[in-house]
DSSP file (Angstrom, degrees, kcal/mol; ACC not computed):
  #  RESIDUE AA STRUCTURE BP1 BP2  ACC     N-H-->O    O-->H-N    N-H-->O    O-->H-N    TCO  KAPPA ALPHA  PHI   PSI    X-CA   Y-CA   Z-CA
    1    1 A M     >        0   0    0      0, 0.0     4,-2.0     0, 0.0     3,-0.2   0.000 360.0 360.0 360.0 -40.3  -16.4   45.3  -29.0
    2    2 A E  H  >  +     0   0    0      1,-0.2     4,-2.1     2,-0.2     5,-0.2   0.882 360.0  55.1 -64.0 -36.2  -14.2   48.3  -28.6
    3    3 A S  H  > S+     0   0    0      1,-0.2     4,-1.6     2,-0.2    -1,-0.2   0.845 106.6  51.3 -66.8 -32.5  -15.2   48.7  -25.1
    4    4 A K  H  > S+     0   0    0     -3,-0.2     4,-1.7     2,-0.2    -1,-0.2   0.891 109.3  50.1 -70.9 -38.6  -14.3   45.1  -24.3
    5    5 A A  H  X S+     0   0    0     -4,-2.0     4,-0.6     1,-0.2    -2,-0.2   0.872 112.0  48.0 -66.8 -36.1  -10.8   45.6  -25.8
    6    6 A Q  H >< S+     0   0    0     -4,-2.1     3,-0.5     1,-0.2    -1,-0.2   0.846 110.8  51.3 -72.5 -33.0  -10.3   48.7  -23.8
    7    7 A Q  H 3< S+     0   0    0     -4,-1.6    -2,-0.2     1,-0.2    -1,-0.2   0.813 103.3  58.6 -73.2 -29.3  -11.4   47.0  -20.6
    8    8 A S  H 3< S+     0   0    0     -4,-1.7    -1,-0.2    -5,-0.1    -2,-0.2   0.665  83.7  98.4 -77.0 -15.0   -9.1   44.1  -21.1
    9    9 A E  S << S-     0   0    0     -4,-0.6     2,-0.0    -3,-0.5    -3,-0.0  -0.522  83.7-111.9 -71.4 138.5   -6.0   46.3  -21.1
   10   10 A P    >   -     0   0    0      0, 0.0     3,-0.7     0, 0.0    -1,-0.1  -0.323  18.4-126.2 -67.0 156.0   -4.2   46.4  -17.8
   11   11 A A  T 3  S+     0   0    0      1,-0.2    -2,-0.1    -4,-0.1    -3,-0.0   0.725 102.4  62.4 -77.6 -22.5   -4.4   49.7  -15.9
   12   12 A D  T 3  S+     0   0    0      2,-0.1     2,-0.4     0, 0.0    -1,-0.2   0.527  77.3 100.5 -87.0  -3.7   -0.6   50.0  -15.4
   13   13 A I    <   -     0   0    0     -3,-0.7     2,-0.4     1,-0.0    -4,-0.0  -0.691  65.1-147.3 -81.2 128.9    0.3   50.2  -19.2
   14   14 A V        -     0   0    0     -2,-0.4     2,-0.4     2,-0.0    -2,-0.1  -0.811   9.9-128.5 -99.9 135.7    0.9   53.8  -20.2
   15   15 A S        -     0   0    0     -2,-0.4     3,-0.2     1,-0.1     4,-0.0  -0.685  16.3-168.2 -83.7 132.7   -0.1   54.9  -23.7
   16   16 A L        +     0   0    0     -2,-0.4     3,-0.4     1,-0.2    -1,-0.1   0.082  52.4 113.9-106.6  21.0    2.7   56.7  -25.5
   17   17 A K  S    S+     0   0    0      1,-0.2    -1,-0.2     3,-0.0    -2,-0.0   0.882  83.1  34.2 -64.9 -39.7    0.6   58.0  -28.4
   18   18 A G  S    S+     0   0    0     -3,-0.2    -1,-0.2     2,-0.1     2,-0.1   0.532 100.7  95.5 -95.1  -6.4    0.9   61.7  -27.6
   19   19 A L  S    S-     0   0    0     -3,-0.4     2,-0.6     1,-0.1    -3,-0.0  -0.445  79.4-111.0 -87.1 158.1    4.5   61.7  -26.2
   20   20 A Q        -     0   0    0      1,-0.1     3,-0.3    -2,-0.1     4,-0.1  -0.778  29.1-174.2 -85.7 123.1    7.7   62.5  -28.1
   21   21 A T        +     0   0    0     -2,-0.6     3,-0.5     1,-0.2    -1,-0.1   0.388  62.0  90.2-100.6   3.6    9.7   59.3  -28.4
   22   22 A E  S    S+     0   0    0      1,-0.2    -1,-0.2     4,-0.0     4,-0.1   0.851  90.1  45.2 -69.3 -33.3   12.8   60.8  -29.9
   23   23 A N  S    S+     0   0    0     -3,-0.3    -1,-0.2     2,-0.1    -2,-0.1   0.520  90.5 102.4 -89.9  -5.7   14.5   61.5  -26.6
   24   24 A L  S    S-     0   0    0     -3,-0.5     2,-0.1     1,-0.1    -3,-0.0  -0.522  84.2-100.6 -77.4 144.6   13.7   58.1  -25.1
   25   25 A P        -     0   0    0      0, 0.0     2,-0.4     0, 0.0    -1,-0.1  -0.380  36.4-138.1 -65.5 142.0   16.5   55.5  -24.9
   26   26 A M        -     0   0    0     -4,-0.1    -4,-0.0    -2,-0.1     0, 0.0  -0.835   7.2-136.2-104.0 138.6   16.2   52.9  -27.7
   27   27 A L        -     0   0    0     -2,-0.4     3,-0.1     1,-0.1     0, 0.0  -0.658  29.9-104.9 -86.4 146.1   16.9   49.2  -27.1
   28   28 A P        -     0   0    0      0, 0.0     3,-0.1     0, 0.0    -1,-0.1  -0.348  50.1 -86.9 -65.6 155.2   19.0   47.3  -29.6
   29   29 A P        -     0   0    0      0, 0.0     2,-0.1     0, 0.0     3,-0.1  -0.303  54.1 -93.6 -62.1 148.5   17.0   45.0  -31.8
   30   30 A A        -     0   0    0      1,-0.1     2,-0.3    -3,-0.1    -3,-0.0  -0.372  41.4-115.4 -65.2 137.2   16.3   41.6  -30.4
   31   31 A K        -     0   0    0     -3,-0.1    -1,-0.1    -2,-0.1     3,-0.0  -0.539  23.9-126.7 -74.7 136.2   18.9   39.0  -31.4
   32   32 A E        -     0   0    0     -2,-0.3     2,-0.1     1,-0.1    -1,-0.1  -0.641  35.6-101.2 -78.2 140.4   17.6   36.2  -33.5
   33   33 A P        -     0   0    0      0, 0.0     2,-0.2     0, 0.0    -1,-0.1  -0.417  38.3-124.0 -65.4 133.7   18.4   32.8  -32.0
   34   34 A E        -     0   0    0     -2,-0.1     2,-0.1     1,-0.1    -3,-0.0  -0.552  20.0-130.7 -79.5 140.6   21.4   31.3  -33.8
   35   35 A T     >  -     0   0    0     -2,-0.2     4,-2.0     1,-0.1     5,-0.2  -0.355  28.0-103.3 -80.6 170.0   20.9   27.9  -35.2
   36   36 A Q  H  > S+     0   0    0      1,-0.2     4,-2.2     2,-0.2     5,-0.2   0.876 122.1  53.4 -63.5 -37.5   23.4   25.1  -34.6
   37   37 A W  H  > S+     0   0    0      1,-0.2     4,-2.5     2,-0.2    -1,-0.2   0.878 107.3  51.1 -66.4 -37.7   24.8   25.5  -38.1
   38   38 A Q  H  > S+     0   0    0      2,-0.2     4,-2.2     1,-0.2    -1,-0.2   0.895 109.8  50.1 -66.3 -39.5   25.4   29.2  -37.5
   39   39 A Q  H  X S+     0   0    0     -4,-2.0     4,-2.2     2,-0.2    -2,-0.2   0.915 111.9  47.5 -64.3 -42.6   27.2   28.5  -34.2
   40   40 A I  H  X S+     0   0    0     -4,-2.2     4,-2.6     1,-0.2    -2,-0.2   0.909 110.7  52.7 -63.6 -41.9   29.4   25.9  -36.0
   41   41 A G  H  X S+     0   0    0     -4,-2.5     4,-2.4     1,-0.2    -2,-0.2   0.884 108.7  49.6 -61.6 -39.5   30.1   28.4  -38.8
   42   42 A V  H  X S+     0   0    0     -4,-2.2     4,-2.4     2,-0.2    -1,-0.2   0.919 111.6  48.7 -65.6 -43.6   31.2   31.0  -36.3
   43   43 A K  H  X S+     0   0    0     -4,-2.2     4,-2.4     2,-0.2    -2,-0.2   0.915 112.7  47.7 -62.8 -42.9   33.5   28.6  -34.5
   44   44 A V  H  X S+     0   0    0     -4,-2.6     4,-2.7     2,-0.2     5,-0.2   0.903 111.2  51.0 -65.1 -41.3   35.0   27.5  -37.8
   45   45 A A  H  X S+     0   0    0     -4,-2.4     4,-1.9     2,-0.2    -2,-0.2   0.902 111.0  48.4 -63.9 -40.6   35.5   31.1  -39.0
   46   46 A N  H  X S+     0   0    0     -4,-2.4     4,-1.5     2,-0.2    -2,-0.2   0.911 112.2  49.1 -65.0 -41.6   37.2   32.0  -35.7
   47   47 A F  H  X S+     0   0    0     -4,-2.4     4,-0.8     1,-0.2     3,-0.3   0.933 111.8  47.8 -63.0 -45.3   39.5   28.9  -36.0
   48   48 A L  H  < S+     0   0    0     -4,-2.7     3,-0.3     1,-0.2    -1,-0.2   0.828 108.4  55.6 -66.2 -30.9   40.4   29.8  -39.6
   49   49 A A  H  < S+     0   0    0     -4,-1.9    -1,-0.2     1,-0.2     4,-0.2   0.842 114.9  38.8 -68.4 -31.9   41.1   33.4  -38.6
   50   50 A Q  H  X S+     0   0    0     -4,-1.5     4,-2.2    -3,-0.3     3,-0.2   0.458  90.0  96.8 -96.5  -1.8   43.6   32.2  -36.0
   51   51 A L  H  X S+     0   0    0     -4,-0.8     4,-2.8    -3,-0.3     5,-0.2   0.892  79.8  52.6 -58.6 -45.7   45.1   29.4  -38.1
   52   52 A P  H  > S+     0   0    0      0, 0.0     4,-2.4     0, 0.0    -1,-0.2   0.899 110.9  48.9 -59.0 -37.6   48.1   31.3  -39.4
   53   53 A E  H  > S+     0   0    0     -4,-0.2     4,-2.4    -3,-0.2    -2,-0.2   0.922 111.7  48.7 -66.5 -43.1   49.0   32.2  -35.8
   54   54 A Y  H  X S+     0   0    0     -4,-2.2     4,-2.5     1,-0.2    -1,-0.2   0.927 113.3  47.0 -61.1 -45.2   48.6   28.6  -34.7
   55   55 A L  H  X S+     0   0    0     -4,-2.8     4,-2.7     2,-0.2    -2,-0.2   0.892 111.0  52.0 -65.7 -39.4   50.8   27.3  -37.5
   56   56 A G  H  X S+     0   0    0     -4,-2.4     4,-2.3    -5,-0.2    -1,-0.2   0.921 111.7  46.0 -62.9 -44.2   53.4   30.0  -36.9
   57   57 A D  H  X S+     0   0    0     -4,-2.4     4,-2.2     2,-0.2    -2,-0.2   0.915 113.3  50.0 -63.7 -42.8   53.7   29.1  -33.2
   58   58 A F  H  X S+     0   0    0     -4,-2.5     4,-2.0     1,-0.2    -2,-0.2   0.912 111.7  48.0 -62.4 -42.5   53.8   25.3  -34.1
   59   59 A F  H  < S+     0   0    0     -4,-2.7     4,-0.3     1,-0.2    -1,-0.2   0.892 110.9  51.3 -67.0 -39.0   56.6   25.9  -36.7
   60   60 A E  H >< S+     0   0    0     -4,-2.3     3,-0.6     1,-0.2    -1,-0.2   0.907 113.8  44.0 -63.5 -41.0   58.6   28.0  -34.2
   61   61 A K  H 3< S+     0   0    0     -4,-2.2    -1,-0.2     1,-0.2    -2,-0.2   0.843 127.4  28.4 -72.6 -33.1   58.4   25.4  -31.5
   62   62 A N  T 3X S+     0   0    0     -4,-2.0     4,-2.5    -5,-0.2     5,-0.2  -0.042  78.4 125.4-119.9  30.0   59.1   22.4  -33.8
   63   63 A Q  H <> S+     0   0    0     -3,-0.6     4,-2.3    -4,-0.3     5,-0.2   0.920  76.7  45.8 -60.1 -48.2   61.3   23.9  -36.6
   64   64 A R  H  > S+     0   0    0      1,-0.2     4,-2.4     2,-0.2    -1,-0.2   0.906 114.3  48.3 -64.4 -41.7   64.2   21.5  -36.3
   65   65 A T  H  > S+     0   0    0      2,-0.2     4,-2.6     1,-0.2    -1,-0.2   0.907 111.3  50.3 -65.2 -41.8   61.9   18.4  -36.1
   66   66 A I  H  X S+     0   0    0     -4,-2.5     4,-2.4     2,-0.2    -2,-0.2   0.907 111.3  48.5 -63.8 -41.6   59.9   19.6  -39.1
   67   67 A I  H  X S+     0   0    0     -4,-2.3     4,-2.3    -5,-0.2    -2,-0.2   0.925 112.4  48.7 -65.0 -43.7   63.1   20.2  -41.1
   68   68 A N  H  X S+     0   0    0     -4,-2.4     4,-2.3     1,-0.2    -2,-0.2   0.923 112.4  47.7 -62.7 -44.1   64.5   16.7  -40.2
   69   69 A L  H  X S+     0   0    0     -4,-2.6     4,-2.4     1,-0.2    -1,-0.2   0.901 111.4  50.4 -63.8 -40.0   61.3   15.0  -41.1
   70   70 A S  H  X S+     0   0    0     -4,-2.4     4,-2.4    -5,-0.2    -1,-0.2   0.880 110.2  50.5 -67.4 -35.8   61.0   16.8  -44.4
   71   71 A L  H  X S+     0   0    0     -4,-2.3     4,-2.5     2,-0.2    -2,-0.2   0.909 110.4  49.6 -65.9 -40.8   64.7   15.8  -45.2
   72   72 A I  H  X S+     0   0    0     -4,-2.3     4,-2.5     2,-0.2    -2,-0.2   0.922 112.2  47.6 -63.3 -43.2   63.9   12.2  -44.4
   73   73 A V  H  X S+     0   0    0     -4,-2.4     4,-2.5     2,-0.2    -2,-0.2   0.912 111.8  50.5 -63.7 -41.9   60.8   12.2  -46.6
   74   74 A A  H  X S+     0   0    0     -4,-2.4     4,-2.4     2,-0.2    -2,-0.2   0.899 111.0  48.9 -63.5 -40.0   62.8   13.8  -49.4
   75   75 A I  H  X S+     0   0    0     -4,-2.5     4,-2.6     2,-0.2     5,-0.2   0.924 111.4  49.3 -65.0 -43.6   65.6   11.2  -49.1
   76   76 A L  H  X S+     0   0    0     -4,-2.5     4,-2.2     1,-0.2    -2,-0.2   0.903 112.1  47.9 -63.2 -40.6   63.0    8.4  -49.2
   77   77 A V  H  X S+     0   0    0     -4,-2.5     4,-2.4     2,-0.2    -1,-0.2   0.911 111.6  50.8 -65.3 -41.6   61.3    9.8  -52.2
   78   78 A S  H  X S+     0   0    0     -4,-2.4     4,-2.6     2,-0.2    -2,-0.2   0.911 110.7  48.4 -62.4 -42.7   64.7   10.3  -54.0
   79   79 A I  H  X S+     0   0    0     -4,-2.6     4,-2.7     2,-0.2    -1,-0.2   0.907 110.7  51.5 -64.0 -40.4   65.6    6.7  -53.2
   80   80 A R  H  X S+     0   0    0     -4,-2.2     4,-2.0    -5,-0.2    -2,-0.2   0.913 111.7  46.3 -62.6 -42.4   62.3    5.5  -54.5
   81   81 A V  H  X S+     0   0    0     -4,-2.4     4,-2.4     2,-0.2    -2,-0.2   0.898 111.8  52.1 -66.3 -40.2   62.8    7.5  -57.8
   82   82 A L  H  X S+     0   0    0     -4,-2.6     4,-2.6     1,-0.2    -2,-0.2   0.927 110.1  47.9 -62.1 -45.0   66.3    6.1  -58.1
   83   83 A F  H  X S+     0   0    0     -4,-2.7     4,-2.5     1,-0.2    -1,-0.2   0.881 111.0  51.6 -63.4 -37.1   65.1    2.5  -57.7
   84   84 A A  H  X S+     0   0    0     -4,-2.0     4,-2.2    -5,-0.2    -1,-0.2   0.905 110.7  48.0 -65.7 -40.3   62.4    3.2  -60.3
   85   85 A A  H  X S+     0   0    0     -4,-2.4     4,-2.2     2,-0.2    -2,-0.2   0.919 112.9  47.8 -66.2 -42.9   64.9    4.6  -62.7
   86   86 A V  H  X S+     0   0    0     -4,-2.6     4,-2.4     1,-0.2    -2,-0.2   0.899 111.5  50.9 -64.4 -39.9   67.3    1.6  -62.2
   87   87 A D  H  X S+     0   0    0     -4,-2.5     4,-0.9     2,-0.2    -1,-0.2   0.896 109.6  50.2 -63.9 -39.6   64.4   -0.8  -62.6
   88   88 A A  H  < S+     0   0    0     -4,-2.2     3,-0.5     1,-0.2     4,-0.3   0.898 111.6  48.1 -65.4 -39.1   63.4    0.9  -65.9
   89   89 A I  H >< S+     0   0    0     -4,-2.2     3,-1.6     1,-0.2    -2,-0.2   0.880 105.9  58.7 -67.7 -36.9   67.0    0.6  -67.1
   90   90 A N  H 3< S+     0   0    0     -4,-2.4     6,-0.3     1,-0.3    -1,-0.2   0.733  98.0  60.3 -66.4 -21.1   67.2   -3.0  -66.1
   91   91 A H  T 3< S+     0   0    0     -4,-0.9    -1,-0.3    -3,-0.5    -2,-0.2   0.544  80.8  98.4 -84.0  -5.9   64.3   -3.8  -68.4
   92   92 A I  S X> S-     0   0    0     -3,-1.6     3,-1.4    -4,-0.3     4,-0.9  -0.714  89.5-106.6 -79.5 126.8   66.2   -2.6  -71.5
   93   93 A P  T 34 S+     0   0    0      0, 0.0    -2,-0.1     0, 0.0    -1,-0.1  -0.255  94.2   0.1 -59.6 138.6   67.6   -5.7  -73.2
   94   94 A L  T 3> S+     0   0    0     -4,-0.1     4,-1.1     1,-0.1     5,-0.1   0.268 108.0  94.4  68.6  -7.3   71.4   -6.3  -72.8
   95   95 A L  H <> S+     0   0    0     -3,-1.4     4,-2.5    -6,-0.2     5,-0.2   0.885  79.6  54.2 -79.0 -38.9   71.9   -3.1  -70.7
   96   96 A Y  H  X S+     0   0    0     -4,-0.9     4,-2.0    -6,-0.3     5,-0.2   0.946 111.0  43.7 -61.9 -50.1   71.6   -4.9  -67.3
   97   97 A P  H  > S+     0   0    0      0, 0.0     4,-2.4     0, 0.0    -1,-0.2   0.878 112.6  54.5 -64.0 -34.0   74.3   -7.5  -68.1
   98   98 A F  H  X S+     0   0    0     -4,-1.1     4,-2.3     2,-0.2    -2,-0.2   0.937 109.2  46.5 -63.3 -46.0   76.5   -4.7  -69.6
   99   99 A F  H  X S+     0   0    0     -4,-2.5     4,-2.4     1,-0.2    -1,-0.2   0.856 110.6  54.1 -65.4 -33.9   76.2   -2.7  -66.4
  100  100 A E  H  X S+     0   0    0     -4,-2.0     4,-2.6    -5,-0.2    -1,-0.2   0.931 109.4  47.3 -63.5 -44.3   77.0   -5.8  -64.3
  101  101 A L  H  X S+     0   0    0     -4,-2.4     4,-2.6     1,-0.2    -2,-0.2   0.903 111.4  50.6 -64.4 -40.3   80.1   -6.4  -66.3
  102  102 A V  H  X S+     0   0    0     -4,-2.3     4,-2.5     2,-0.2    -1,-0.2   0.924 112.1  48.0 -62.7 -43.7   81.2   -2.7  -65.9
  103  103 A G  H  X S+     0   0    0     -4,-2.4     4,-2.4     2,-0.2    -2,-0.2   0.905 112.9  47.2 -63.2 -43.4   80.6   -2.9  -62.1
  104  104 A I  H  X S+     0   0    0     -4,-2.6     4,-2.2     2,-0.2    -1,-0.2   0.911 113.1  49.6 -64.9 -41.7   82.6   -6.1  -61.8
  105  105 A G  H  X S+     0   0    0     -4,-2.6     4,-2.4    -5,-0.2    -2,-0.2   0.912 112.3  46.6 -64.0 -43.0   85.4   -4.7  -63.9
  106  106 A Y  H  X S+     0   0    0     -4,-2.5     4,-2.6     2,-0.2    -2,-0.2   0.903 112.3  50.3 -67.4 -40.4   85.6   -1.5  -61.9
  107  107 A A  H  X S+     0   0    0     -4,-2.4     4,-2.2     2,-0.2    -1,-0.2   0.907 111.6  48.8 -63.7 -40.6   85.5   -3.4  -58.6
  108  108 A T  H  X S+     0   0    0     -4,-2.2     4,-2.5     2,-0.2     5,-0.2   0.939 112.2  47.8 -63.7 -47.3   88.3   -5.7  -59.8
  109  109 A W  H  X S+     0   0    0     -4,-2.4     4,-2.7     1,-0.2     5,-0.2   0.916 111.6  50.8 -58.9 -44.6   90.4   -2.7  -61.0
  110  110 A F  H  X>S+     0   0    0     -4,-2.6     4,-2.7     2,-0.2     5,-0.7   0.903 110.8  48.7 -62.6 -41.9   89.9   -0.9  -57.6
  111  111 A I  I  X>S+     0   0    0     -4,-2.2     4,-1.4     1,-0.2     5,-1.0   0.945 116.4  41.6 -64.2 -47.7   90.9   -4.0  -55.6
  112  112 A F  I  <5S+     0   0    0     -4,-2.5     5,-0.2     1,-0.2    -2,-0.2   0.844 119.3  46.2 -68.4 -32.5   94.1   -4.5  -57.7
  113  113 A R  I  <5S+     0   0    0     -4,-2.7    -2,-0.2    -5,-0.2    -3,-0.2   0.908 131.6   8.6 -77.8 -42.5   94.9   -0.8  -57.8
  114  114 A Y  I  <5S+     0   0    0     -4,-2.7    10,-0.2    -5,-0.2    -3,-0.2   0.713 123.4  47.0-116.1 -24.7   94.4    0.2  -54.1
  115  115 A L  I  <<S+     0   0    0     -4,-1.4    -3,-0.2    -5,-0.7    -4,-0.1   0.646  96.3  62.8-104.8 -14.0   93.8   -2.7  -51.8
  116  116 A I  S   <S+     0   0    0     -5,-1.0     2,-0.2    -4,-0.1    -4,-0.1   0.948  99.3  50.1 -79.3 -48.3   96.5   -5.4  -52.5
  117  117 A K  S  > S-     0   0    0     -5,-0.2     4,-1.6     1,-0.1     5,-0.1  -0.638  74.8-134.9 -94.9 149.3   99.7   -3.5  -51.6
  118  118 A A  H  > S+     0   0    0     -2,-0.2     4,-2.1     1,-0.2     5,-0.2   0.862 104.7  55.8 -68.1 -36.5  100.3   -1.5  -48.4
  119  119 A S  H  > S+     0   0    0      1,-0.2     4,-2.0     2,-0.2    -1,-0.2   0.890 108.9  46.1 -66.6 -37.7  101.7    1.5  -50.2
  120  120 A T  H  > S+     0   0    0      2,-0.2     4,-2.3     1,-0.2    -1,-0.2   0.833 109.8  54.6 -74.7 -30.3   98.7    1.9  -52.4
  121  121 A R  H  X S+     0   0    0     -4,-1.6     4,-2.2     2,-0.2    -2,-0.2   0.894 108.9  49.0 -64.5 -38.7   96.4    1.5  -49.3
  122  122 A Q  H  X S+     0   0    0     -4,-2.1     4,-2.2     2,-0.2    -2,-0.2   0.904 110.0  51.1 -66.3 -40.4   98.3    4.3  -47.7
  123  123 A E  H  X S+     0   0    0     -4,-2.0     4,-2.3     2,-0.2    -2,-0.2   0.909 109.7  50.1 -60.7 -42.6   97.9    6.4  -50.9
  124  124 A L  H  X S+     0   0    0     -4,-2.3     4,-2.4   -10,-0.2    -2,-0.2   0.897 109.2  51.8 -63.3 -40.6   94.2    5.7  -50.8
  125  125 A G  H  X S+     0   0    0     -4,-2.2     4,-2.1     2,-0.2    -2,-0.2   0.893 109.5  49.8 -62.4 -40.1   94.0    6.8  -47.1
  126  126 A E  H  X S+     0   0    0     -4,-2.2     4,-2.3     2,-0.2    -2,-0.2   0.909 110.9  49.0 -65.9 -42.0   95.8   10.0  -48.0
  127  127 A K  H  X S+     0   0    0     -4,-2.3     4,-2.6     1,-0.2     5,-0.2   0.906 109.8  52.7 -62.1 -40.7   93.4   10.8  -50.8
  128  128 A F  H  X S+     0   0    0     -4,-2.4     4,-2.3     1,-0.2    -2,-0.2   0.910 109.2  48.6 -62.2 -41.9   90.5   10.0  -48.5
  129  129 A Q  H  X S+     0   0    0     -4,-2.1     4,-2.4     2,-0.2    -1,-0.2   0.885 110.2  51.9 -65.9 -38.3   91.8   12.5  -45.9
  130  130 A V  H  X S+     0   0    0     -4,-2.3     4,-2.2     2,-0.2    -2,-0.2   0.935 111.7  46.3 -63.2 -45.3   92.3   15.2  -48.6
  131  131 A Y  H  X S+     0   0    0     -4,-2.6     4,-2.4     1,-0.2    -2,-0.2   0.886 111.2  52.9 -63.7 -37.4   88.7   14.7  -49.8
  132  132 A Q  H  X S+     0   0    0     -4,-2.3     4,-2.6    -5,-0.2     6,-0.4   0.907 108.9  49.4 -64.6 -40.9   87.5   14.8  -46.2
  133  133 A K  H  X S+     0   0    0     -4,-2.4     4,-2.0     1,-0.2     5,-0.3   0.903 112.1  48.8 -63.4 -41.0   89.4   18.1  -45.7
  134  134 A E  H  < S+     0   0    0     -4,-2.2    -2,-0.2     2,-0.2    -1,-0.2   0.901 115.3  43.6 -65.7 -41.3   87.8   19.6  -48.8
  135  135 A L  H  < S+     0   0    0     -4,-2.4    -2,-0.2     1,-0.2    -1,-0.2   0.906 122.9  34.1 -73.7 -42.2   84.3   18.5  -47.9
  136  136 A T  H  < S-     0   0    0     -4,-2.6    -2,-0.2    -5,-0.2    -3,-0.2   0.720  95.8-132.8 -88.3 -21.4   84.3   19.5  -44.2
  137  137 A G     <  +     0   0    0     -4,-2.0     2,-0.2    -5,-0.3    -3,-0.1   0.613  56.0 144.6  78.9  11.5   86.5   22.6  -44.5
  138  138 A M        -     0   0    0     -6,-0.4     3,-0.3    -5,-0.3    -1,-0.3  -0.586  47.9-147.4 -84.2 146.2   88.6   21.4  -41.6
  139  139 A K  S    S+     0   0    0      1,-0.3     2,-0.5    -2,-0.2    -1,-0.1   0.878  93.5  32.6 -78.0 -38.6   92.4   22.1  -41.6
  140  140 A D        +     0   0    0     -7,-0.1     2,-1.2     2,-0.1    -1,-0.3  -0.764  69.0 174.3-123.5  86.3   93.3   19.0  -39.7
  141  141 A A        +     0   0    0     -2,-0.5     2,-0.6    -3,-0.3    -8,-0.1  -0.748  13.5 159.2 -94.6  92.9   90.9   16.1  -40.5
  142  142 A N        +     0   0    0     -2,-1.2    -2,-0.1     1,-0.1   -13,-0.0  -0.935  13.7 170.8-118.6 108.6   92.4   13.2  -38.7
  143  143 A I              0   0    0     -2,-0.6    -1,-0.1     1,-0.2    -2,-0.0   0.523 360.0 360.0 -95.4  -5.1   90.0   10.4  -38.1
  144  144 A Y              0   0    0      0, 0.0    -1,-0.2     0, 0.0    -2,-0.0   0.457 360.0 360.0 -93.3 360.0   92.5    7.8  -36.9
């Protein structure tokens, strides 16, 4: 049997049994084939590693738009909360009619105090300009 095994070996294969193999170049170990899940995992890991850079670039390019959208969302949420609070107050007995009477009374007072006479309308316009100057910080706030 041994003679058959020796005969079946090709003649061009060299036996390295007696040679020193320390000085011979070594090949890297063979790569195991990656499965599809491993390939997906590598792609996801690379994407997550670069995600902060992508987000930073996106924020730099769209900073003003992002701020405007976030302000609009904040305003909408605030209005929604305000309406919910007013609705909750309106369900308290006798509070809704009381607030209606207060609103009607204040509107009536404001009309009689500032809007009927020309001199009081001018006074209201001057107050409005003073408040506008205070809010905007402008020295000459003239909207007319």
